[in-house]
PyMOL Python script that loads the backbone (N, CA, C, O; Angstrom):
from pymol import cmd

cmd.read_pdbstr("""\
ATOM      1  N   MET A   1     -14.028 -17.572 171.109  1.00  0.00           N
ATOM      2  CA  MET A   1     -13.266 -18.755 170.778  1.00  0.00           C
ATOM      3  C   MET A   1     -13.945 -19.994 171.366  1.00  0.00           C
ATOM      4  O   MET A   1     -14.047 -21.024 170.699  1.00  0.00           O
ATOM      5  N   PHE A   2     -14.405 -19.894 172.609  1.00  0.00           N
ATOM      6  CA  PHE A   2     -15.069 -21.020 173.254  1.00  0.00           C
ATOM      7  C   PHE A   2     -16.428 -20.573 173.767  1.00  0.00           C
ATOM      8  O   PHE A   2     -16.618 -19.419 174.151  1.00  0.00           O
ATOM      9  N   ALA A   3     -17.367 -21.508 173.766  1.00  0.00           N
ATOM     10  CA  ALA A   3     -18.705 -21.215 174.270  1.00  0.00           C
ATOM     11  C   ALA A   3     -19.049 -22.187 175.394  1.00  0.00           C
ATOM     12  O   ALA A   3     -18.481 -23.274 175.506  1.00  0.00           O
ATOM     13  N   LYS A   4     -19.991 -21.758 176.214  1.00  0.00           N
ATOM     14  CA  LYS A   4     -20.491 -22.651 177.266  1.00  0.00           C
ATOM     15  C   LYS A   4     -21.363 -23.722 176.614  1.00  0.00           C
ATOM     16  O   LYS A   4     -21.658 -23.654 175.421  1.00  0.00           O
ATOM     17  N   GLU A   5     -21.769 -24.704 177.403  1.00  0.00           N
ATOM     18  CA  GLU A   5     -22.585 -25.801 176.866  1.00  0.00           C
ATOM     19  C   GLU A   5     -23.884 -25.311 176.233  1.00  0.00           C
ATOM     20  O   GLU A   5     -24.405 -25.930 175.305  1.00  0.00           O
ATOM     21  N   ASP A   6     -24.408 -24.182 176.748  1.00  0.00           N
ATOM     22  CA  ASP A   6     -25.659 -23.653 176.190  1.00  0.00           C
ATOM     23  C   ASP A   6     -25.421 -22.785 174.952  1.00  0.00           C
ATOM     24  O   ASP A   6     -26.364 -22.219 174.399  1.00  0.00           O
ATOM     25  N   GLY A   7     -24.149 -22.680 174.514  1.00  0.00           N
ATOM     26  CA  GLY A   7     -23.822 -21.919 173.321  1.00  0.00           C
ATOM     27  C   GLY A   7     -23.526 -20.453 173.560  1.00  0.00           C
ATOM     28  O   GLY A   7     -23.118 -19.747 172.638  1.00  0.00           O
ATOM     29  N   LYS A   8     -23.725 -19.977 174.793  1.00  0.00           N
ATOM     30  CA  LYS A   8     -23.452 -18.576 175.108  1.00  0.00           C
ATOM     31  C   LYS A   8     -21.941 -18.372 175.279  1.00  0.00           C
ATOM     32  O   LYS A   8     -21.218 -19.318 175.591  1.00  0.00           O
ATOM     33  N   PRO A   9     -21.465 -17.134 175.075  1.00  0.00           N
ATOM     34  CA  PRO A   9     -20.030 -16.868 175.207  1.00  0.00           C
ATOM     35  C   PRO A   9     -19.526 -17.152 176.620  1.00  0.00           C
ATOM     36  O   PRO A   9     -20.230 -16.930 177.605  1.00  0.00           O
ATOM     37  N   MET A  10     -18.318 -17.638 176.693  1.00  0.00           N
ATOM     38  CA  MET A  10     -17.685 -17.932 177.966  1.00  0.00           C
ATOM     39  C   MET A  10     -16.958 -16.672 178.444  1.00  0.00           C
ATOM     40  O   MET A  10     -16.106 -16.139 177.734  1.00  0.00           O
ATOM     41  N   HIS A  11     -17.291 -16.202 179.632  1.00  0.00           N
ATOM     42  CA  HIS A  11     -16.679 -14.987 180.156  1.00  0.00           C
ATOM     43  C   HIS A  11     -15.768 -15.266 181.345  1.00  0.00           C
ATOM     44  O   HIS A  11     -14.917 -14.441 181.677  1.00  0.00           O
ATOM     45  N   HIS A  12     -15.932 -16.396 181.975  1.00  0.00           N
ATOM     46  CA  HIS A  12     -15.142 -16.700 183.165  1.00  0.00           C
ATOM     47  C   HIS A  12     -13.744 -17.124 182.759  1.00  0.00           C
ATOM     48  O   HIS A  12     -13.573 -18.065 181.985  1.00  0.00           O
ATOM     49  N   ARG A  13     -12.740 -16.425 183.285  1.00  0.00           N
ATOM     50  CA  ARG A  13     -11.357 -16.654 182.876  1.00  0.00           C
ATOM     51  C   ARG A  13     -10.891 -18.088 183.135  1.00  0.00           C
ATOM     52  O   ARG A  13     -10.213 -18.679 182.294  1.00  0.00           O
ATOM     53  N   ARG A  14     -11.246 -18.643 184.275  1.00  0.00           N
ATOM     54  CA  ARG A  14     -10.806 -20.002 184.604  1.00  0.00           C
ATOM     55  C   ARG A  14     -11.424 -21.021 183.642  1.00  0.00           C
ATOM     56  O   ARG A  14     -10.749 -21.952 183.205  1.00  0.00           O
ATOM     57  N   GLY A  15     -12.698 -20.845 183.316  1.00  0.00           N
ATOM     58  CA  GLY A  15     -13.370 -21.741 182.383  1.00  0.00           C
ATOM     59  C   GLY A  15     -12.765 -21.657 180.995  1.00  0.00           C
ATOM     60  O   GLY A  15     -12.604 -22.667 180.310  1.00  0.00           O
ATOM     61  N   PHE A  16     -12.433 -20.445 180.590  1.00  0.00           N
ATOM     62  CA  PHE A  16     -11.812 -20.251 179.282  1.00  0.00           C
ATOM     63  C   PHE A  16     -10.444 -20.927 179.257  1.00  0.00           C
ATOM     64  O   PHE A  16     -10.097 -21.606 178.291  1.00  0.00           O
ATOM     65  N   ARG A  17      -9.670 -20.737 180.326  1.00  0.00           N
ATOM     66  CA  ARG A  17      -8.337 -21.345 180.401  1.00  0.00           C
ATOM     67  C   ARG A  17      -8.422 -22.867 180.325  1.00  0.00           C
ATOM     68  O   ARG A  17      -7.623 -23.508 179.643  1.00  0.00           O
ATOM     69  N   LYS A  18      -9.411 -23.445 181.041  1.00  0.00           N
ATOM     70  CA  LYS A  18      -9.580 -24.903 181.029  1.00  0.00           C
ATOM     71  C   LYS A  18      -9.996 -25.371 179.636  1.00  0.00           C
ATOM     72  O   LYS A  18      -9.494 -26.382 179.145  1.00  0.00           O
ATOM     73  N   ALA A  19     -10.906 -24.645 179.001  1.00  0.00           N
ATOM     74  CA  ALA A  19     -11.350 -25.016 177.652  1.00  0.00           C
ATOM     75  C   ALA A  19     -10.181 -24.977 176.672  1.00  0.00           C
ATOM     76  O   ALA A  19     -10.058 -25.854 175.816  1.00  0.00           O
ATOM     77  N   LEU A  20      -9.327 -23.969 176.793  1.00  0.00           N
ATOM     78  CA  LEU A  20      -8.158 -23.876 175.919  1.00  0.00           C
ATOM     79  C   LEU A  20      -7.209 -25.038 176.174  1.00  0.00           C
ATOM     80  O   LEU A  20      -6.732 -25.669 175.231  1.00  0.00           O
ATOM     81  N   THR A  21      -6.935 -25.321 177.433  1.00  0.00           N
ATOM     82  CA  THR A  21      -6.047 -26.430 177.789  1.00  0.00           C
ATOM     83  C   THR A  21      -6.590 -27.753 177.257  1.00  0.00           C
ATOM     84  O   THR A  21      -5.845 -28.554 176.693  1.00  0.00           O
ATOM     85  N   ASP A  22      -7.889 -27.978 177.439  1.00  0.00           N
ATOM     86  CA  ASP A  22      -8.521 -29.211 176.949  1.00  0.00           C
ATOM     87  C   ASP A  22      -8.448 -29.313 175.422  1.00  0.00           C
ATOM     88  O   ASP A  22      -8.172 -30.385 174.884  1.00  0.00           O
ATOM     89  N   ALA A  23      -8.694 -28.200 174.727  1.00  0.00           N
ATOM     90  CA  ALA A  23      -8.653 -28.203 173.262  1.00  0.00           C
ATOM     91  C   ALA A  23      -7.237 -28.482 172.756  1.00  0.00           C
ATOM     92  O   ALA A  23      -7.056 -29.235 171.800  1.00  0.00           O
ATOM     93  N   LEU A  24      -6.241 -27.880 173.394  1.00  0.00           N
ATOM     94  CA  LEU A  24      -4.853 -28.121 172.994  1.00  0.00           C
ATOM     95  C   LEU A  24      -4.457 -29.578 173.232  1.00  0.00           C
ATOM     96  O   LEU A  24      -3.776 -30.188 172.408  1.00  0.00           O
ATOM     97  N   ALA A  25      -4.889 -30.128 174.365  1.00  0.00           N
ATOM     98  CA  ALA A  25      -4.577 -31.527 174.671  1.00  0.00           C
ATOM     99  C   ALA A  25      -5.252 -32.453 173.657  1.00  0.00           C
ATOM    100  O   ALA A  25      -4.634 -33.407 173.184  1.00  0.00           O
ATOM    101  N   ALA A  26      -6.505 -32.179 173.325  1.00  0.00           N
ATOM    102  CA  ALA A  26      -7.230 -33.008 172.366  1.00  0.00           C
ATOM    103  C   ALA A  26      -6.574 -32.968 170.989  1.00  0.00           C
ATOM    104  O   ALA A  26      -6.597 -33.954 170.253  1.00  0.00           O
ATOM    105  N   ALA A  27      -5.987 -31.818 170.648  1.00  0.00           N
ATOM    106  CA  ALA A  27      -5.325 -31.664 169.343  1.00  0.00           C
ATOM    107  C   ALA A  27      -3.859 -32.090 169.404  1.00  0.00           C
ATOM    108  O   ALA A  27      -3.125 -31.986 168.421  1.00  0.00           O
ATOM    109  N   GLU A  28      -3.453 -32.568 170.569  1.00  0.00           N
ATOM    110  CA  GLU A  28      -2.067 -32.985 170.798  1.00  0.00           C
ATOM    111  C   GLU A  28      -1.074 -31.865 170.482  1.00  0.00           C
ATOM    112  O   GLU A  28      -0.017 -32.095 169.896  1.00  0.00           O
ATOM    113  N   CYS A  29      -1.445 -30.643 170.888  1.00  0.00           N
ATOM    114  CA  CYS A  29      -0.585 -29.470 170.710  1.00  0.00           C
ATOM    115  C   CYS A  29       0.073 -29.125 172.038  1.00  0.00           C
ATOM    116  O   CYS A  29      -0.454 -29.461 173.098  1.00  0.00           O
ATOM    117  N   PRO A  30       1.207 -28.464 171.989  1.00  0.00           N
ATOM    118  CA  PRO A  30       1.831 -28.037 173.237  1.00  0.00           C
ATOM    119  C   PRO A  30       0.973 -26.990 173.944  1.00  0.00           C
ATOM    120  O   PRO A  30       0.198 -26.272 173.312  1.00  0.00           O
ATOM    121  N   THR A  31       1.124 -26.919 175.241  1.00  0.00           N
ATOM    122  CA  THR A  31       0.373 -25.943 176.035  1.00  0.00           C
ATOM    123  C   THR A  31       0.868 -24.537 175.727  1.00  0.00           C
ATOM    124  O   THR A  31       2.070 -24.305 175.602  1.00  0.00           O
ATOM    125  N   ILE A  32      -0.060 -23.611 175.608  1.00  0.00           N
ATOM    126  CA  ILE A  32       0.270 -22.204 175.412  1.00  0.00           C
ATOM    127  C   ILE A  32      -0.668 -21.398 176.299  1.00  0.00           C
ATOM    128  O   ILE A  32      -1.839 -21.744 176.457  1.00  0.00           O
ATOM    129  N   GLN A  33      -0.157 -20.342 176.864  1.00  0.00           N
ATOM    130  CA  GLN A  33      -0.986 -19.475 177.700  1.00  0.00           C
ATOM    131  C   GLN A  33      -1.882 -18.610 176.808  1.00  0.00           C
ATOM    132  O   GLN A  33      -1.559 -18.355 175.648  1.00  0.00           O
ATOM    133  N   ILE A  34      -2.991 -18.173 177.356  1.00  0.00           N
ATOM    134  CA  ILE A  34      -3.941 -17.357 176.605  1.00  0.00           C
ATOM    135  C   ILE A  34      -3.257 -16.110 176.055  1.00  0.00           C
ATOM    136  O   ILE A  34      -3.491 -15.730 174.907  1.00  0.00           O
ATOM    137  N   HIS A  35      -2.413 -15.471 176.863  1.00  0.00           N
ATOM    138  CA  HIS A  35      -1.755 -14.251 176.409  1.00  0.00           C
ATOM    139  C   HIS A  35      -0.800 -14.542 175.250  1.00  0.00           C
ATOM    140  O   HIS A  35      -0.567 -13.681 174.402  1.00  0.00           O
ATOM    141  N   GLY A  36      -0.251 -15.753 175.218  1.00  0.00           N
ATOM    142  CA  GLY A  36       0.601 -16.152 174.109  1.00  0.00           C
ATOM    143  C   GLY A  36      -0.157 -16.158 172.796  1.00  0.00           C
ATOM    144  O   GLY A  36       0.404 -15.835 171.749  1.00  0.00           O
ATOM    145  N   LEU A  37      -1.429 -16.523 172.848  1.00  0.00           N
ATOM    146  CA  LEU A  37      -2.265 -16.490 171.637  1.00  0.00           C
ATOM    147  C   LEU A  37      -2.426 -15.061 171.133  1.00  0.00           C
ATOM    148  O   LEU A  37      -2.417 -14.813 169.927  1.00  0.00           O
ATOM    149  N   ARG A  38      -2.571 -14.136 172.054  1.00  0.00           N
ATOM    150  CA  ARG A  38      -2.712 -12.724 171.700  1.00  0.00           C
ATOM    151  C   ARG A  38      -1.458 -12.223 170.986  1.00  0.00           C
ATOM    152  O   ARG A  38      -1.543 -11.549 169.959  1.00  0.00           O
ATOM    153  N   HIS A  39      -0.292 -12.560 171.542  1.00  0.00           N
ATOM    154  CA  HIS A  39       0.968 -12.137 170.922  1.00  0.00           C
ATOM    155  C   HIS A  39       1.162 -12.799 169.566  1.00  0.00           C
ATOM    156  O   HIS A  39       1.647 -12.167 168.627  1.00  0.00           O
ATOM    157  N   THR A  40       0.786 -14.063 169.461  1.00  0.00           N
ATOM    158  CA  THR A  40       0.894 -14.763 168.185  1.00  0.00           C
ATOM    159  C   THR A  40      -0.014 -14.109 167.150  1.00  0.00           C
ATOM    160  O   THR A  40       0.391 -13.920 166.002  1.00  0.00           O
ATOM    161  N   TYR A  41      -1.224 -13.767 167.542  1.00  0.00           N
ATOM    162  CA  TYR A  41      -2.168 -13.105 166.644  1.00  0.00           C
ATOM    163  C   TYR A  41      -1.574 -11.793 166.141  1.00  0.00           C
ATOM    164  O   TYR A  41      -1.618 -11.511 164.944  1.00  0.00           O
ATOM    165  N   ALA A  42      -1.019 -10.992 167.045  1.00  0.00           N
ATOM    166  CA  ALA A  42      -0.420  -9.717 166.655  1.00  0.00           C
ATOM    167  C   ALA A  42       0.744  -9.939 165.695  1.00  0.00           C
ATOM    168  O   ALA A  42       0.863  -9.240 164.689  1.00  0.00           O
ATOM    169  N   ALA A  43       1.602 -10.907 166.002  1.00  0.00           N
ATOM    170  CA  ALA A  43       2.761 -11.185 165.149  1.00  0.00           C
ATOM    171  C   ALA A  43       2.327 -11.641 163.754  1.00  0.00           C
ATOM    172  O   ALA A  43       2.946 -11.263 162.760  1.00  0.00           O
ATOM    173  N   LEU A  44       1.273 -12.447 163.677  1.00  0.00           N
ATOM    174  CA  LEU A  44       0.774 -12.900 162.378  1.00  0.00           C
ATOM    175  C   LEU A  44       0.184 -11.748 161.569  1.00  0.00           C
ATOM    176  O   LEU A  44       0.366 -11.681 160.354  1.00  0.00           O
ATOM    177  N   LEU A  45      -0.524 -10.844 162.245  1.00  0.00           N
ATOM    178  CA  LEU A  45      -1.058  -9.671 161.549  1.00  0.00           C
ATOM    179  C   LEU A  45       0.074  -8.816 160.988  1.00  0.00           C
ATOM    180  O   LEU A  45      -0.008  -8.331 159.860  1.00  0.00           O
ATOM    181  N   ILE A  46       1.120  -8.636 161.770  1.00  0.00           N
ATOM    182  CA  ILE A  46       2.276  -7.856 161.325  1.00  0.00           C
ATOM    183  C   ILE A  46       2.940  -8.541 160.138  1.00  0.00           C
ATOM    184  O   ILE A  46       3.269  -7.889 159.147  1.00  0.00           O
ATOM    185  N   ALA A  47       3.137  -9.845 160.234  1.00  0.00           N
ATOM    186  CA  ALA A  47       3.804 -10.608 159.175  1.00  0.00           C
ATOM    187  C   ALA A  47       3.043 -10.553 157.859  1.00  0.00           C
ATOM    188  O   ALA A  47       3.655 -10.601 156.793  1.00  0.00           O
ATOM    189  N   GLN A  48       1.716 -10.452 157.914  1.00  0.00           N
ATOM    190  CA  GLN A  48       0.951 -10.383 156.663  1.00  0.00           C
ATOM    191  C   GLN A  48       0.757  -8.950 156.195  1.00  0.00           C
ATOM    192  O   GLN A  48       0.030  -8.700 155.233  1.00  0.00           O
ATOM    193  N   GLY A  49       1.406  -8.005 156.874  1.00  0.00           N
ATOM    194  CA  GLY A  49       1.427  -6.631 156.392  1.00  0.00           C
ATOM    195  C   GLY A  49       0.238  -5.772 156.758  1.00  0.00           C
ATOM    196  O   GLY A  49      -0.008  -4.753 156.114  1.00  0.00           O
ATOM    197  N   GLU A  50      -0.503  -6.161 157.776  1.00  0.00           N
ATOM    198  CA  GLU A  50      -1.640  -5.325 158.195  1.00  0.00           C
ATOM    199  C   GLU A  50      -1.126  -4.002 158.762  1.00  0.00           C
ATOM    200  O   GLU A  50      -0.010  -3.931 159.277  1.00  0.00           O
ATOM    201  N   SER A  51      -1.930  -2.977 158.668  1.00  0.00           N
ATOM    202  CA  SER A  51      -1.510  -1.661 159.147  1.00  0.00           C
ATOM    203  C   SER A  51      -1.453  -1.639 160.671  1.00  0.00           C
ATOM    204  O   SER A  51      -2.227  -2.332 161.332  1.00  0.00           O
ATOM    205  N   PRO A  52      -0.545  -0.850 161.227  1.00  0.00           N
ATOM    206  CA  PRO A  52      -0.474  -0.731 162.688  1.00  0.00           C
ATOM    207  C   PRO A  52      -1.802  -0.272 163.305  1.00  0.00           C
ATOM    208  O   PRO A  52      -2.167  -0.712 164.395  1.00  0.00           O
ATOM    209  N   GLU A  53      -2.516   0.605 162.611  1.00  0.00           N
ATOM    210  CA  GLU A  53      -3.807   1.077 163.134  1.00  0.00           C
ATOM    211  C   GLU A  53      -4.805  -0.072 163.220  1.00  0.00           C
ATOM    212  O   GLU A  53      -5.544  -0.176 164.200  1.00  0.00           O
ATOM    213  N   TYR A  54      -4.835  -0.931 162.212  1.00  0.00           N
ATOM    214  CA  TYR A  54      -5.729  -2.089 162.235  1.00  0.00           C
ATOM    215  C   TYR A  54      -5.355  -3.015 163.391  1.00  0.00           C
ATOM    216  O   TYR A  54      -6.231  -3.505 164.104  1.00  0.00           O
ATOM    217  N   ILE A  55      -4.072  -3.251 163.575  1.00  0.00           N
ATOM    218  CA  ILE A  55      -3.604  -4.123 164.656  1.00  0.00           C
ATOM    219  C   ILE A  55      -3.981  -3.521 166.004  1.00  0.00           C
ATOM    220  O   ILE A  55      -4.430  -4.236 166.900  1.00  0.00           O
ATOM    221  N   LYS A  56      -3.804  -2.224 166.152  1.00  0.00           N
ATOM    222  CA  LYS A  56      -4.185  -1.516 167.383  1.00  0.00           C
ATOM    223  C   LYS A  56      -5.655  -1.763 167.708  1.00  0.00           C
ATOM    224  O   LYS A  56      -6.002  -2.079 168.846  1.00  0.00           O
ATOM    225  N   ARG A  57      -6.511  -1.618 166.708  1.00  0.00           N
ATOM    226  CA  ARG A  57      -7.950  -1.827 166.933  1.00  0.00           C
ATOM    227  C   ARG A  57      -8.263  -3.275 167.264  1.00  0.00           C
ATOM    228  O   ARG A  57      -9.079  -3.541 168.146  1.00  0.00           O
ATOM    229  N   GLN A  58      -7.630  -4.214 166.576  1.00  0.00           N
ATOM    230  CA  GLN A  58      -7.875  -5.632 166.834  1.00  0.00           C
ATOM    231  C   GLN A  58      -7.484  -6.024 168.256  1.00  0.00           C
ATOM    232  O   GLN A  58      -8.156  -6.838 168.889  1.00  0.00           O
ATOM    233  N   LEU A  59      -6.405  -5.444 168.748  1.00  0.00           N
ATOM    234  CA  LEU A  59      -5.927  -5.780 170.090  1.00  0.00           C
ATOM    235  C   LEU A  59      -6.593  -4.950 171.178  1.00  0.00           C
ATOM    236  O   LEU A  59      -6.432  -5.233 172.365  1.00  0.00           O
ATOM    237  N   GLY A  60      -7.339  -3.927 170.776  1.00  0.00           N
ATOM    238  CA  GLY A  60      -8.049  -3.099 171.751  1.00  0.00           C
ATOM    239  C   GLY A  60      -7.151  -2.133 172.507  1.00  0.00           C
ATOM    240  O   GLY A  60      -7.475  -1.727 173.623  1.00  0.00           O
ATOM    241  N   HIS A  61      -6.021  -1.762 171.906  1.00  0.00           N
ATOM    242  CA  HIS A  61      -5.126  -0.817 172.565  1.00  0.00           C
ATOM    243  C   HIS A  61      -5.734   0.582 172.545  1.00  0.00           C
ATOM    244  O   HIS A  61      -6.394   0.967 171.580  1.00  0.00           O
ATOM    245  N   ALA A  62      -5.509   1.333 173.611  1.00  0.00           N
ATOM    246  CA  ALA A  62      -6.044   2.686 173.711  1.00  0.00           C
ATOM    247  C   ALA A  62      -5.320   3.647 172.776  1.00  0.00           C
ATOM    248  O   ALA A  62      -5.904   4.632 172.322  1.00  0.00           O
ATOM    249  N   SER A  63      -4.053   3.366 172.488  1.00  0.00           N
ATOM    250  CA  SER A  63      -3.302   4.245 171.608  1.00  0.00           C
ATOM    251  C   SER A  63      -2.356   3.418 170.739  1.00  0.00           C
ATOM    252  O   SER A  63      -2.010   2.285 171.071  1.00  0.00           O
ATOM    253  N   ILE A  64      -1.950   4.013 169.618  1.00  0.00           N
ATOM    254  CA  ILE A  64      -1.016   3.353 168.717  1.00  0.00           C
ATOM    255  C   ILE A  64       0.342   3.194 169.384  1.00  0.00           C
ATOM    256  O   ILE A  64       1.105   2.290 169.045  1.00  0.00           O
ATOM    257  N   ARG A  65       0.638   4.073 170.330  1.00  0.00           N
ATOM    258  CA  ARG A  65       1.924   3.996 171.038  1.00  0.00           C
ATOM    259  C   ARG A  65       2.061   2.667 171.783  1.00  0.00           C
ATOM    260  O   ARG A  65       3.139   2.072 171.799  1.00  0.00           O
ATOM    261  N   ILE A  66       0.991   2.210 172.389  1.00  0.00           N
ATOM    262  CA  ILE A  66       1.024   0.920 173.091  1.00  0.00           C
ATOM    263  C   ILE A  66       1.371  -0.188 172.100  1.00  0.00           C
ATOM    264  O   ILE A  66       2.206  -1.048 172.380  1.00  0.00           O
ATOM    265  N   THR A  67       0.723  -0.155 170.947  1.00  0.00           N
ATOM    266  CA  THR A  67       0.973  -1.171 169.920  1.00  0.00           C
ATOM    267  C   THR A  67       2.430  -1.135 169.474  1.00  0.00           C
ATOM    268  O   THR A  67       3.075  -2.179 169.380  1.00  0.00           O
ATOM    269  N   PHE A  68       2.951   0.058 169.200  1.00  0.00           N
ATOM    270  CA  PHE A  68       4.344   0.161 168.760  1.00  0.00           C
ATOM    271  C   PHE A  68       5.319  -0.209 169.874  1.00  0.00           C
ATOM    272  O   PHE A  68       6.347  -0.832 169.613  1.00  0.00           O
ATOM    273  N   ASP A  69       5.007   0.167 171.108  1.00  0.00           N
ATOM    274  CA  ASP A  69       5.891  -0.195 172.218  1.00  0.00           C
ATOM    275  C   ASP A  69       5.992  -1.707 172.377  1.00  0.00           C
ATOM    276  O   ASP A  69       7.066  -2.231 172.672  1.00  0.00           O
ATOM    277  N   LEU A  70       4.878  -2.411 172.183  1.00  0.00           N
ATOM    278  CA  LEU A  70       4.866  -3.861 172.366  1.00  0.00           C
ATOM    279  C   LEU A  70       5.334  -4.638 171.134  1.00  0.00           C
ATOM    280  O   LEU A  70       5.990  -5.672 171.261  1.00  0.00           O
ATOM    281  N   TYR A  71       4.997  -4.140 169.945  1.00  0.00           N
ATOM    282  CA  TYR A  71       5.214  -4.927 168.733  1.00  0.00           C
ATOM    283  C   TYR A  71       6.066  -4.227 167.675  1.00  0.00           C
ATOM    284  O   TYR A  71       6.270  -4.774 166.591  1.00  0.00           O
ATOM    285  N   GLY A  72       6.559  -3.038 167.969  1.00  0.00           N
ATOM    286  CA  GLY A  72       7.351  -2.281 166.998  1.00  0.00           C
ATOM    287  C   GLY A  72       8.569  -3.029 166.504  1.00  0.00           C
ATOM    288  O   GLY A  72       8.964  -2.888 165.347  1.00  0.00           O
ATOM    289  N   HIS A  73       9.170  -3.829 167.379  1.00  0.00           N
ATOM    290  CA  HIS A  73      10.368  -4.587 166.976  1.00  0.00           C
ATOM    291  C   HIS A  73      10.056  -5.635 165.908  1.00  0.00           C
ATOM    292  O   HIS A  73      10.963  -6.135 165.244  1.00  0.00           O
ATOM    293  N   LEU A  74       8.783  -5.964 165.745  1.00  0.00           N
ATOM    294  CA  LEU A  74       8.379  -6.927 164.719  1.00  0.00           C
ATOM    295  C   LEU A  74       8.024  -6.253 163.402  1.00  0.00           C
ATOM    296  O   LEU A  74       7.640  -6.924 162.444  1.00  0.00           O
ATOM    297  N   MET A  75       8.149  -4.932 163.351  1.00  0.00           N
ATOM    298  CA  MET A  75       7.737  -4.156 162.175  1.00  0.00           C
ATOM    299  C   MET A  75       8.927  -3.517 161.467  1.00  0.00           C
ATOM    300  O   MET A  75       8.958  -2.294 161.328  1.00  0.00           O
ATOM    301  N   PRO A  76       9.903  -4.294 161.018  1.00  0.00           N
ATOM    302  CA  PRO A  76      11.077  -3.679 160.383  1.00  0.00           C
ATOM    303  C   PRO A  76      10.746  -2.936 159.099  1.00  0.00           C
ATOM    304  O   PRO A  76      11.399  -1.942 158.784  1.00  0.00           O
ATOM    305  N   ASP A  77       9.754  -3.390 158.356  1.00  0.00           N
ATOM    306  CA  ASP A  77       9.396  -2.707 157.113  1.00  0.00           C
ATOM    307  C   ASP A  77       8.840  -1.322 157.378  1.00  0.00           C
ATOM    308  O   ASP A  77       9.027  -0.414 156.567  1.00  0.00           O
ATOM    309  N   VAL A  78       8.160  -1.146 158.499  1.00  0.00           N
ATOM    310  CA  VAL A  78       7.629   0.173 158.854  1.00  0.00           C
ATOM    311  C   VAL A  78       8.791   1.135 159.042  1.00  0.00           C
ATOM    312  O   VAL A  78       8.741   2.274 158.578  1.00  0.00           O
ATOM    313  N   HIS A  79       9.845   0.675 159.729  1.00  0.00           N
ATOM    314  CA  HIS A  79      11.008   1.522 159.964  1.00  0.00           C
ATOM    315  C   HIS A  79      11.719   1.824 158.647  1.00  0.00           C
ATOM    316  O   HIS A  79      12.102   2.965 158.389  1.00  0.00           O
ATOM    317  N   LYS A  80      11.890   0.811 157.826  1.00  0.00           N
ATOM    318  CA  LYS A  80      12.571   0.967 156.544  1.00  0.00           C
ATOM    319  C   LYS A  80      11.810   1.952 155.653  1.00  0.00           C
ATOM    320  O   LYS A  80      12.405   2.820 155.016  1.00  0.00           O
ATOM    321  N   GLU A  81      10.500   1.801 155.622  1.00  0.00           N
ATOM    322  CA  GLU A  81       9.669   2.678 154.797  1.00  0.00           C
ATOM    323  C   GLU A  81       9.763   4.123 155.284  1.00  0.00           C
ATOM    324  O   GLU A  81       9.836   5.047 154.474  1.00  0.00           O
ATOM    325  N   ALA A  82       9.762   4.322 156.593  1.00  0.00           N
ATOM    326  CA  ALA A  82       9.858   5.669 157.161  1.00  0.00           C
ATOM    327  C   ALA A  82      11.187   6.320 156.784  1.00  0.00           C
ATOM    328  O   ALA A  82      11.227   7.501 156.439  1.00  0.00           O
ATOM    329  N   VAL A  83      12.268   5.554 156.850  1.00  0.00           N
ATOM    330  CA  VAL A  83      13.589   6.075 156.488  1.00  0.00           C
ATOM    331  C   VAL A  83      13.614   6.449 155.010  1.00  0.00           C
ATOM    332  O   VAL A  83      14.154   7.493 154.644  1.00  0.00           O
ATOM    333  N   GLN A  84      13.042   5.616 154.172  1.00  0.00           N
ATOM    334  CA  GLN A  84      13.021   5.899 152.734  1.00  0.00           C
ATOM    335  C   GLN A  84      12.225   7.166 152.425  1.00  0.00           C
ATOM    336  O   GLN A  84      12.624   7.963 151.575  1.00  0.00           O
ATOM    337  N   LYS A  85      11.100   7.349 153.115  1.00  0.00           N
ATOM    338  CA  LYS A  85      10.294   8.555 152.902  1.00  0.00           C
ATOM    339  C   LYS A  85      11.066   9.799 153.326  1.00  0.00           C
ATOM    340  O   LYS A  85      11.059  10.813 152.628  1.00  0.00           O
ATOM    341  N   LEU A  86      11.727   9.713 154.470  1.00  0.00           N
ATOM    342  CA  LEU A  86      12.503  10.853 154.959  1.00  0.00           C
ATOM    343  C   LEU A  86      13.653  11.177 154.005  1.00  0.00           C
ATOM    344  O   LEU A  86      13.905  12.339 153.685  1.00  0.00           O
ATOM    345  N   GLU A  87      14.344  10.127 153.558  1.00  0.00           N
ATOM    346  CA  GLU A  87      15.449  10.324 152.615  1.00  0.00           C
ATOM    347  C   GLU A  87      14.940  10.998 151.340  1.00  0.00           C
ATOM    348  O   GLU A  87      15.584  11.902 150.808  1.00  0.00           O
ATOM    349  N   SER A  88      13.797  10.557 150.863  1.00  0.00           N
ATOM    350  CA  SER A  88      13.222  11.126 149.645  1.00  0.00           C
ATOM    351  C   SER A  88      12.888  12.607 149.839  1.00  0.00           C
ATOM    352  O   SER A  88      13.134  13.420 148.948  1.00  0.00           O
ATOM    353  N   GLN A  89      12.337  12.953 150.981  1.00  0.00           N
ATOM    354  CA  GLN A  89      11.967  14.350 151.242  1.00  0.00           C
ATOM    355  C   GLN A  89      13.203  15.229 151.404  1.00  0.00           C
ATOM    356  O   GLN A  89      13.243  16.352 150.901  1.00  0.00           O
ATOM    357  N   VAL A  90      14.200  14.722 152.101  1.00  0.00           N
ATOM    358  CA  VAL A  90      15.382  15.527 152.369  1.00  0.00           C
ATOM    359  C   VAL A  90      16.281  15.659 151.141  1.00  0.00           C
ATOM    360  O   VAL A  90      16.758  16.746 150.818  1.00  0.00           O
ATOM    361  N   PHE A  91      16.504  14.527 150.463  1.00  0.00           N
ATOM    362  CA  PHE A  91      17.456  14.504 149.364  1.00  0.00           C
ATOM    363  C   PHE A  91      16.810  14.454 147.984  1.00  0.00           C
ATOM    364  O   PHE A  91      17.506  14.526 146.971  1.00  0.00           O
ATOM    365  N   GLY A  92      15.509  14.335 147.939  1.00  0.00           N
ATOM    366  CA  GLY A  92      14.802  14.302 146.660  1.00  0.00           C
ATOM    367  C   GLY A  92      15.072  13.026 145.870  1.00  0.00           C
ATOM    368  O   GLY A  92      15.009  13.028 144.640  1.00  0.00           O
ATOM    369  N   THR A  93      15.373  11.937 146.576  1.00  0.00           N
ATOM    370  CA  THR A  93      15.625  10.668 145.891  1.00  0.00           C
ATOM    371  C   THR A  93      14.392   9.798 145.976  1.00  0.00           C
ATOM    372  O   THR A  93      13.518  10.000 146.819  1.00  0.00           O
ATOM    373  N   ALA A  94      14.342   8.828 145.088  1.00  0.00           N
ATOM    374  CA  ALA A  94      13.197   7.902 145.075  1.00  0.00           C
ATOM    375  C   ALA A  94      13.512   6.669 145.873  1.00  0.00           C
ATOM    376  O   ALA A  94      12.675   5.773 145.981  1.00  0.00           O
TER     377      ALA A  94
END
""", "prot")
cmd.dss("prot")
cmd.show_as("cartoon", "prot")
cmd.util.cbc("prot")
cmd.orient("prot")
């Protein structure tokens, strides 16, 4: 997201935080913490219908369970779809 003056990736957490704060101030946006960006990214991926496995990989989670534990409440269609599949198998309905 941000690079050092020489164009190389920024790895130092404090420098990254300052760069984010400066960029938000320059854009006249409210302050947001770095972790808030991560949650926003995940929520946007969910809202556009990306698969949980894709979201897991994008966020670098070790298991899908972590992704569902953190973001499952934002995936109502996943729950609805699972119920419909189960109903179809049990009752033979579409």
